[in-house]
N, C-alpha and C positions, 0 to 999 in steps of 0.2 A: 696666312694661317692664324687661327685664333689662339689666344693664350692657353686655353684648355687643350687644344690640339697639340700645341707645342710641348706642354707638360706630358701629354700621353706619349708622344714620340720620344721625348727625353727619357721617360721612364722605361720605355721599351728598349731603347739602345743601352741604357745602363744595365738592365736585367740581362740583355744579350751578352754584354761584356762580362758581367759577373759570372753567369752560368758557364760561359765558354772558358773563361780563365780558370775557374774552379775545376772544370772537367779536364782541361788540358794539362794541369799540373802533373798528372800521372800518365798521360798518353805516351810520353817518351820513355817511360821506365816500367810500364805495367807488366809486360812479358818477363822482363828481368826480375821484377818483384816476385812474380809467381814462381819462377824457376828458383830464386833464392829461398823461397818458402818451402822448397823440397819437392815441388812438382816437376815431372818431366814434360817434354814438349807436348805429348799427347794430352796429358792432364791439364796443362796450362791452356791450351786452345779448346779443350773440352769445357773448362771453366768459362772461357769467353763465349762458348756456344750456349751455356746455360744462361748467361746474360742476354744473349739474343733470344733464347727461348722465353725468358721473362717478358721481353718486348712483344713477342708473338702472342703470349697468353693474355697480356693485360692491355694491349693497344686499344681494343674496342671497349672493354669495361671501364677503363679510366676516361675514355672519351665521353662515355655516358655520365660519369661523375662530373665532368666539366659542364655538361649541359643541364644537369639536374641540381647540382650544388653550387655551381659558379666557377668561373675561370680562375679567379683569384684563389679560391679554396683549393682547386686542383693544383695550381702552381705551388702553393705553400706545402701541400702534401708531398709533392715531388721533391721539393727542397729538403724537407725534413727526412723523407725516406732515403734520399741519397746521402745525407749527413750520417744517419744511423748506419747504413750499410757500408759506407766508407770507413767509419770507425771500426766496424766489425771486421773488415778486411785487415786493418792494421793489427787488431788483436790476434787474428788468426795467423798473421805473419810472425808475430812475436812468439806464439805458442806452437808454430809449425803444425797447424790443424790438419786433420785428414781431408781427403778430397771431397767427401760428401758435404763438409762444412763450406768449402769454397763454392760448391754447386749451389747451395741454398743462398749464400750471400750474393752470388752473381745474379741469381733470379731476382733478388730484392733490388739490386742496382738497376736491372732492366725495368722493374716496376716503377722505380723513381723517375726514370727518363720518360716513360709513357705518360706520366701525369703532366709532363711539360708539353709533349707533342700535340699539336693542334690547339691546346688551350691558350698558349701565349699568343699565337698568331690570331686566333679568333677574338681574343681580348682586344688586341690592337685594332682590328678592323671594326669591331662594334664600337669601341671607345672613340675612334676617329669619326665614325658616322654620327655619333651623338654630339661630338664637338664641332660638327659642320665643317669638317675638313674637305676641301675641294681640290686638293692636289692629287697627284698620281701615287698610288700605293707602291708601284715599282720603285719610286725614288726612295721611299722609306726602307723597303726591303733591300735595295742596293746599299744604302748606308749601313744597314744591319749586317750584310754580308762582309763588308769591309771591316766593320768593327769586330765581328767575330773572328775574321782572319788575323787581324792584328792581335787580338786577345790570345788566340791559339799560338801565334808565334811567340809571344811573351811568356805564356804559361808553359809551353813545351821546353823552351830554353831554360827558364827559371827552375822548373822541376828537375831537369837533368843536372843543372849546376848544384842545386841544393842536395840532391842525392849523392853527387860526387864528393861534396865536402862534409856531409853528415852521414846519412844512410838511406837505404831505399824506402824506408817507412816514412820519412819526414814529408815528402810531397803529399802523402795521403792525409797527414795531419793538417797541412796547409789547405788542402782541398776542403776538409771538414770545417775549418775555421772560416773560410770564405763563403761556404754554403750557409753558415749561420748569419753572416753579414747580409747575404742575398735574401734570406728569409725576412730579416728586419726591414730591408728596403722594400720588398714586396708588400709586407704588412702595412707599411706607412704610406706608400704612394700608388700601389696597384689596386684600384677600385673598379668594380664592374660597372662601367658606364654604357648605357644603351643596351643593356642585357639584363633580363630578369630570369633567374633559374626557375625551371618548371619542376617543382618538387612533387607534383601529382603523378608524374610518369613513373610507372613501375620499372625497376632496373632490368628485369628479365625481358619484359616487352620491348624496352628500348634497345637492348642488345639484339633481339631478333629482327627488329626493324632495320638496324644498322647493317646487319649481315645480309638481309634481303636487298637493301639498296646497293651494297657492294657488289653482289652477284649481278644484279640487273644492269648497273651502270658500268661494271668492270668486265667480268668474265663473259657476259653475254654481249658485250660491246666489242665487236671483232677487232678493230684496230688496237684497242686498249688491251684486249685479251692476250695478243701475241707478245706485247712488251711486258705484261705482267708475268707470263710464263718464262720469259727470258730473265726476269729479275733475280730468281734464286741463283742463277749461274754467274751473274755479274756482281750483284751486291753481296751474295754469299761468300765469294772469294775476296771481295774488297777489304773486309775487316781483317781477314787473315794476312793479306798482303801488307797492310799497314803495320800490324802488330809484330809480324815476323821480321820486319825490317830492323827492329831493335837488336835482337841477338845476332842476326845475319850480318849487319853492318859492323858490329863489334868484332865478330869473327874475322871479317875482312880487314878491319883496322889492326887486329892483332893484340888487343887488350880487352879482356872480358869485363874489366872494372871501369872502363872509360864511359861512365854513365852520361857525362856531359855530351859525348858524341851522339848517344842515343837521343838525347833531348834536342840536339841540333838537327838530327835527321827528321824528327817529327815537325820541327819548326820549318824545315825546308819544304815538307809536304804542304804545310799550311800556306807558306808564302807562294808556292807554285799554284795552289788553288786560287789564291787571291788574284794572281796575275792572269790565270786562265779565265776566271770570271770576268775580269775587265776586258779580255780580248774577245768575248763571245760576240758582241755586237759587230765586230769586224769580220770574224771568221765565218759567221753564218751567211754572209753575203757571197761566200765562195761556192755555195751549194744552191741548187734549185729546190730541193726537198729536204726536210729534216731527216727523213729516214736515210737519205744518201749520207748525211753527216754521221748518223748513228752507225751505219754499216762500215764506212771507211774508218771512223774512230775505233770501232770494235776490232777491226782487222789490225790496225796499227797498234792498238793496246795489247793484243795477243802477242804481236811481234816484240814489243818492248818487254813484256814479262819473260819471254824466252831469252832475250838479251840480258836481262837482269840475272836470270838463273845461270847464264853462261859467262857472265862478266869476269869473275875471278879477281877483280881489283876494286878497292874501296872507292876511288874517285870516279871510275867509270860507272860503277853501280849508283853512286850518288847522282850523277848526271842523268842516267836513265830513269831513276826514280822521279827526278824533277820533271822530266818531259812527260812521263806517264801521269803524274799528278795534274799537270797543266791540261793534258788531253782530257782527263776525266772531268775536270772543272768546266771545260769548254763544251763537252758533250751533254752533261747533265741538264743544263737549262733548255737545250733543244728538245730533249726527251720530255721535260716538264711541259713545255709549250705544246708539243704534239698531243700529249695526254689531256691537258686541260682544255684544248680546243675541241675535243669530242666527248667531254663529260657533261651531262646535264647539270645546270647550276645547282639544282636542289640536291644532287648526289655528290657534289664535288668533294667535300671534306671526307665523306664516307669512302669514296673510291680511292682517294689519295692515301688515306690511312690503310686501306686494304692492300694497296700497291706496296707500301712500306712493309706491311706484314709479310707479303710474299717474299720480299728480299731477305727479311730477317729469318724466315723459315728455311731458306737455303743455307744461311749461315749456321743454323743449328746442326746440319748434317756435314757441311763442308769443312768447318773449322777443325773439329777433332780429327777428321780424316786426313787433312793436310798436316796437322800436327804429328800424326802417326808417320806420315811420309818423311817429315823432317827428322824424327827420331831414328828411323830405319836407314834412310838414304841421304840425309842432310838437307839444309835449307835450299841449296841450288835446285835440287830435285823437286822440292815442294813448289818452287816458283814455276818450274816447267809443267808440273801437273796443274797448277793454277791456270796457266795459259791454256791448257787443254780444256779445262772446265769452262773458262770464259768463251772459248771457241764454240761451245755447244749453243750459246745464245744467238749466234749469227744467223742461223736459218730462221729463227723466229722474227728477227728484224726484217728479213726478206719477206716473210709472210705479212708483216704489218705494212710494208711498202706496197705490196700488191693490193691492199684494201683501198688505196687512193683516198685516204681520209681527207676531209676538208682542211684540217690543220697541218697537213703535210707540206704543201707548197710554201715557199718563202718569197715574198715580194722583194724586188730589188731596192725599193725605197726605204722600207721600215723593217723588214725581216719578220713582219707579222703574217699570220695566215692569210692567204689570198682569198 
């Protein structure tokens, strides 16, 4: 590895740690924070849905910004947008703002994250190519996943402990401060290598071209189509399942003010995901086809959600959540490999962004609906309904399996497409 490539990788890993650490400060207490601000469950998860709506609305336009103004420019915009919207969240918590204010601020947080998506990864790939990096990209992405998992562990625990000893607003101030540090690091070390922004492209024309590519390589691509249609039912419930754990586990613990427990629960999910990611290379050899793993993983995942809803005890619920998180982490890379294996190279980024958009679109509808279920019938009932929604995705996995995609078979030696 050349010195330039080594600096690029180091910068990428540092930015990954900083952004994940900053984001995870609030992951263990976010729902508790919204409830403490005067929102009920329906409103709290509706606010999360507006965050998801922001990602749906801005995913493609911000991708155009990265291509026409530069990846570094896009990353800096994302950092500063998240900093401003995080401070706005804290101010509204202090003033017990009305719901419409939370809706606007949540959309702005979604906007901030869309400036990151795609731009950071594209910056890494282009910069390494310019630095004559000859190694495997998977090795860099693997190190990034581990770094992000460790950062999430630390951030979730620290956020919960800080909230326990101060108040629920302090993790948001810590997040804002670390985002400012992140912006300084990106300004100093993140430079567009191997990429020159094309400022001659008209934004509206670029958006139309991106949408056309997404439809052609995604929805009209039969194996990809079925998994895209399944995404709203799986990814749409996934965000609710994670954030509802905070008040649900505190309810099972018996102390609504034990914020450190909520932080530890988020850290448990992060740790389970890291372990699940490390086990993927062994688990995938148990299956002949990727869709077999997706189908079985989906069925087991539905069963685990039912068990979480019926658990009735803190430690049993914690154990079930850990297994569910590891299962999700093991299945996700297999789904990624399946989709990437049948997407034309020229449309890869476009289709992957559109796939993410489909999952986010499901969250816009599902989160407030499940929040309403929690208000009316309790958190256990909302987990049972979540299991039912995720079960709707299973027939679409079967349809993808019937397409006999070239990326579906797994070879015994490498686990790569046959």
